C-alpha positions as CSV (number, residue, x, y, z in Angstrom):
1,M,2.2,54.7,-27.0
2,C,-0.5,54.6,-29.7
3,R,-2.3,57.7,-30.9
4,P,-6.1,57.3,-30.5
5,E,-7.0,58.1,-34.1
6,H,-9.7,55.4,-34.1
7,F,-10.8,55.8,-30.5
8,A,-14.5,55.2,-29.9
9,V,-16.7,53.5,-27.4
10,T,-18.7,51.1,-29.5
11,Y,-18.9,48.1,-27.2
12,A,-18.8,47.5,-23.4
13,I,-16.3,45.1,-21.9
14,N,-15.8,46.9,-18.6
15,P,-18.1,48.9,-16.3
16,W,-16.7,52.2,-17.5
17,M,-17.8,51.7,-21.1
18,D,-21.3,52.9,-22.3
19,P,-21.7,53.0,-26.1
20,A,-24.8,55.1,-25.7
21,A,-22.8,57.9,-24.0
22,G,-20.4,58.1,-27.0
23,A,-16.9,59.5,-27.0
24,D,-15.2,62.5,-28.7
25,A,-12.3,61.2,-30.7
26,G,-10.9,64.6,-31.3
27,R,-10.9,65.4,-27.6
28,A,-9.3,62.1,-26.8
29,V,-6.5,62.8,-29.3
30,A,-5.9,66.2,-27.7
31,Q,-5.7,64.7,-24.2
32,W,-3.4,61.9,-25.4
33,E,-1.1,64.5,-27.0
34,A,-0.9,66.3,-23.7
35,L,0.1,63.1,-22.0
36,R,2.8,62.4,-24.5
37,A,4.0,66.0,-24.2
38,A,4.2,65.5,-20.4
39,Y,6.5,62.5,-20.9
40,L,8.7,64.3,-23.3
41,A,9.0,67.3,-21.0
42,L,10.2,65.0,-18.2
43,G,12.9,63.7,-20.5
44,H,11.5,60.4,-21.4
45,E,11.7,58.8,-24.9
46,V,8.4,58.0,-26.4
47,S,8.1,55.4,-29.3
48,L,4.9,55.2,-31.3
49,I,3.0,52.3,-32.8
50,D,0.7,52.9,-35.7
51,P,-3.0,52.6,-34.8
52,V,-5.0,50.0,-36.6
53,E,-8.5,50.9,-37.9
54,G,-11.1,48.8,-36.2
55,L,-9.2,48.5,-32.9
56,P,-10.5,51.5,-30.9
57,D,-8.9,50.4,-27.7
58,M,-5.4,50.0,-29.2
59,V,-4.6,53.4,-27.6
60,F,-4.3,51.4,-24.3
61,A,-0.7,50.3,-25.1
62,A,0.0,48.9,-21.6
63,N,-2.2,45.9,-22.4
64,G,-0.1,45.0,-25.5
65,A,2.7,43.2,-23.7
66,L,5.0,42.9,-20.7
67,V,8.6,43.8,-21.4
68,V,11.2,43.0,-18.8
69,G,15.0,42.7,-19.3
70,G,14.6,42.9,-23.0
71,R,12.3,39.9,-23.1
72,V,8.7,40.2,-24.2
73,Y,5.8,38.3,-22.8
74,G,3.0,38.8,-25.3
75,A,-0.6,39.5,-24.7
76,R,-3.6,37.3,-25.3
77,F,-6.8,39.3,-24.8
78,A,-9.8,38.0,-23.0
79,F,-12.4,39.6,-25.4
80,P,-12.5,39.1,-29.2
81,E,-13.0,42.8,-29.7
82,R,-9.3,43.3,-28.7
83,Y,-7.7,40.0,-29.7
84,A,-5.9,41.5,-32.7
85,E,-4.0,44.0,-30.6
86,G,-1.7,41.3,-29.2
87,P,-0.2,40.3,-32.5
88,A,0.1,43.9,-33.6
89,Y,2.1,44.9,-30.5
90,A,4.3,41.7,-30.8
91,R,5.1,42.6,-34.5
92,W,6.1,46.1,-33.5
93,L,8.3,44.9,-30.7
94,R,10.1,42.4,-33.0
95,D,10.5,45.1,-35.7
96,N,12.1,47.4,-33.1
97,G,14.8,45.2,-31.8
98,F,13.0,42.9,-29.2
99,T,13.8,39.5,-30.6
100,D,13.0,37.3,-27.6
101,V,9.2,37.4,-27.8
102,L,6.9,34.7,-26.2
103,E,3.5,34.1,-27.7
104,P,1.5,33.2,-24.5
105,Q,-0.6,30.1,-24.1
106,Y,-2.8,31.7,-21.5
107,T,-5.1,34.8,-21.4
108,N,-3.3,37.9,-20.1
109,E,-3.5,41.6,-20.9
110,G,0.1,42.7,-20.5
111,E,0.9,45.5,-18.2
112,G,-2.7,45.9,-17.4
113,D,-2.3,43.0,-15.0
114,F,1.5,42.8,-14.6
115,L,3.3,45.6,-12.8
116,T,7.1,45.4,-12.5
117,L,9.1,46.5,-9.4
118,D,12.8,46.1,-8.8
119,D,12.6,42.6,-7.3
120,V,9.2,41.3,-8.1
121,I,6.3,41.4,-10.6
122,L,2.9,41.9,-9.1
123,A,0.2,40.1,-11.2
124,G,-3.6,40.7,-11.1
125,T,-6.3,38.1,-11.7
126,G,-10.0,37.9,-11.2
127,F,-11.4,39.5,-14.3
128,R,-9.0,39.5,-17.3
129,T,-5.8,37.5,-16.7
130,D,-5.6,33.7,-15.9
131,I,-3.5,32.7,-12.9
132,A,-1.7,30.2,-15.3
133,A,-0.4,33.2,-17.1
134,H,1.3,34.4,-13.9
135,Q,3.2,31.1,-13.8
136,E,4.0,31.3,-17.5
137,A,5.4,34.8,-17.2
138,Q,7.5,33.8,-14.2
139,E,9.1,30.9,-16.1
140,F,9.8,33.0,-19.1
141,L,11.1,36.1,-17.4
142,G,12.8,34.5,-14.4
143,R,11.3,37.0,-12.0
144,P,9.2,36.2,-9.0
145,V,5.5,36.8,-9.7
146,V,3.1,37.6,-6.8
147,T,-0.6,36.9,-7.5
148,L,-3.2,39.5,-6.4
149,R,-6.9,38.9,-6.7
150,L,-9.1,41.8,-7.8
151,V,-12.8,41.7,-6.6
152,D,-14.3,45.0,-7.7
153,P,-15.4,45.1,-11.4
154,R,-14.5,48.8,-11.6
155,F,-10.9,47.8,-11.1
156,Y,-10.8,45.1,-13.8
157,H,-7.0,45.4,-14.3
158,L,-4.3,45.6,-11.6
159,D,-3.1,48.9,-13.1
160,T,-6.4,50.5,-12.2
161,A,-6.0,49.8,-8.5
162,L,-2.2,49.9,-7.9
163,F,1.0,51.5,-9.3
164,P,4.7,51.1,-8.4
165,L,6.5,53.9,-6.8
166,G,10.2,54.0,-7.7
167,G,10.4,50.2,-8.1
168,R,10.3,49.3,-4.4
169,D,7.0,50.6,-3.1
170,V,3.5,51.1,-4.3
171,A,0.3,53.1,-4.1
172,Y,-3.0,51.2,-4.0
173,Y,-6.7,51.1,-3.2
174,P,-7.4,48.3,-0.7
175,G,-11.0,47.9,-1.6
176,A,-10.1,46.6,-5.0
177,F,-8.5,43.4,-3.6
178,S,-9.6,40.2,-1.8
179,P,-8.8,40.0,1.9
180,G,-5.9,37.6,1.3
181,S,-4.4,39.9,-1.3
182,R,-4.8,42.9,0.9
183,A,-2.8,41.0,3.6
184,V,-0.1,40.3,1.1
185,L,0.2,43.9,0.1
186,E,0.3,45.0,3.7
187,R,3.1,42.6,4.4
188,L,5.1,43.4,1.3
189,F,4.6,47.2,1.3
190,P,4.0,48.4,4.9
191,H,4.8,52.0,3.9
192,A,2.6,52.1,0.8
193,V,0.6,55.1,-0.2
194,I,-3.0,54.2,0.5
195,A,-5.6,55.8,-1.8
196,G,-9.2,56.3,-0.9
197,E,-12.2,55.3,-3.0
198,R,-12.9,58.8,-4.3
199,D,-9.5,59.0,-6.0
200,A,-9.6,55.3,-7.1
201,A,-13.0,56.0,-8.7
202,V,-11.5,58.5,-11.1
203,L,-8.7,56.0,-12.0
204,G,-6.2,58.0,-10.0
205,L,-4.2,54.8,-9.5
206,N,-3.8,54.3,-13.2
207,A,-0.6,56.4,-12.9
208,V,3.0,56.2,-14.0
209,C,6.0,56.9,-11.7
210,D,9.6,57.2,-12.9
211,G,10.9,57.2,-9.4
212,R,10.5,60.9,-8.8
213,N,7.6,62.2,-11.0
214,V,4.1,60.7,-11.0
215,V,1.9,61.3,-14.1
216,V,-1.6,61.0,-12.6
217,N,-5.2,61.9,-13.4
218,A,-5.8,65.5,-12.3
219,E,-9.1,64.7,-10.5
220,A,-7.4,62.5,-7.9
221,A,-6.7,65.4,-5.6
222,G,-6.3,63.4,-2.4
223,L,-3.8,61.1,-3.9
224,I,-1.9,63.9,-5.5
225,G,-1.6,65.5,-2.1
226,A,-0.4,62.3,-0.5
227,L,2.2,61.8,-3.2
228,A,3.5,65.3,-2.7
229,E,3.8,64.8,1.0
230,R,6.0,61.7,0.3
231,G,8.4,63.8,-1.8
232,Y,7.1,62.9,-5.3
233,T,6.3,65.4,-7.9
234,P,2.8,64.9,-9.3
235,V,2.3,65.7,-12.9
236,P,-1.5,66.0,-13.3
237,V,-3.1,65.3,-16.7
238,D,-6.7,65.2,-18.0
239,L,-7.6,62.0,-19.7
240,S,-11.4,62.2,-18.9
241,E,-12.3,61.3,-22.5
242,L,-10.2,58.1,-22.5
243,R,-11.7,57.2,-19.1
244,K,-15.0,56.6,-20.9
245,A,-13.3,53.3,-22.0
246,G,-11.8,52.7,-18.6
247,G,-8.3,54.0,-19.3
248,G,-5.9,56.6,-17.8
249,P,-2.2,57.5,-18.1
250,K,-0.8,54.0,-17.4
251,C,-3.3,52.3,-19.7
252,C,-1.8,54.5,-22.5
253,T,1.8,53.6,-21.6
254,L,3.7,50.4,-22.3
255,E,7.1,50.6,-20.5
256,L,9.9,49.1,-22.6
257,R,12.6,47.8,-20.3
258,P,15.7,46.9,-22.2
259,A,18.2,44.1,-21.4
260,P,20.7,45.1,-18.7
């Protein structure tokens, strides 16, 4: 995770961002601290990367890389405003014991568009990540990668429209995907939790599940109820200030998966 000490909305690179509306950095830090505290209370280890001045979106650590089996597929951002984040996260990972790091040739935004399940990696395209990056990641990581096309600009990253549940199932909002990708999801995950537009529109699907607990935006009441009915324990958090830049719990969280 990366503390949002320099968080601001000074440019617009997704439909959530409005520089004229502004953002309260102090409130963003307080909400982020509550998210970090929720992870610690659940027993998870949280490592921190130092924020870099001039990179207000660096708080969205999920975009910094994809880490699977101790190997790191680095990020190459689509917009120049965020480009320096990729090398910053790659340096931190190398300095903290991840020696097998690939500098990508193709545009991708890490776990924003790559979500890892037990047997497959789901990969988003349509707004930020090139399909060629899906192939590059598969070759490097040796995991099957399934391409899913996003079609609604509000859900510009895969992690805004879908999240894994326990590594073998998912929750998702069908309206974010092309017809063919919806058919793929229905085939792969016939028992998925289906979210409605109201919950998707508050980034309720930008959530993190550890197999039992789901850290989720508190406003996504319908999704929270559906998860509880399935036996999961929702952990609601308020990240409304960070949502002004299009981020939620998952955006703030890069999962570090060590080698077996």
